[in-house]
Structure formats: structure tokens, C-alpha cells
N, C-alpha and C positions, 0 to 999 in steps of 0.2 A: 766438407759439406754433409757427409753422412753422420759425422759426429754431432754437428749442430742440430740436425734433424732428430737424432736420438735424445739429445739434451732437451730440446723443445717438447718432445713427446713425454719425457719424464716430468717436465715442469707442468704440463697440462694434466697428467695423471695425478700428480701431487695436489694440484689445485682442485681437481674434481673430488678427490678423497677428502680434502680439508672441508670443502663446501658441504659434502654429504654428512660428514661428522658434525660440523658446526651448526648446520641448519637443515635437518632432514625434511622438514615440512616444505620449505621453500624449494629444495631439490626435487621433491616429488612433484611439486607444482610445475616446475620447469620441464620435467620429463613428460608430464601429461600434456603441456602446451606443445612440446615437440612432436609427440605422437599425434595430436589433433591436427597439427600442420601437415604431417605426412599423410594422414588419412584424407584430409581435404584435398591435397594435391592429387592423390590417387583417384579420388572421386571425379575431380575435374578432368583428368586425363581420360578416364572412362567415358565421361560425358562427351568429351571432344571426339573420341573415337566413334562413339555411337552416332554423333551428328555427321561424321564423315561417311559412315556407311549408309545412312538414310539419305 
């Protein structure tokens, strides 16, 4: 099981490296979308907590 996990991790790492090298503009776009999603989620949690307090 641990060996399969390690192989999968290496495969994902190789895929990410290939994607970054092959298409850096698209990779940057995807990272930006990811960070925007995280930011929106954090804002929503903050808003929820504020509403709980009020």
C-alpha cells in the first residue's frame, strides 16, 4: 500500500512538472484560479462566523 502511494505521488509530481514546462501560462492560470477559490472559501467562512456572532 505504501509503495502504491509513493508511485502515485511520483506520477503526480512528474505530471505537474511536465504541465509547468509544457504550458507555463496555463499552469499559472490554474494556480491563480486555485488561490482565488481558497480566498473565496476563507471569505465565506469569515462571513459565516461573523453572522454567528451577530
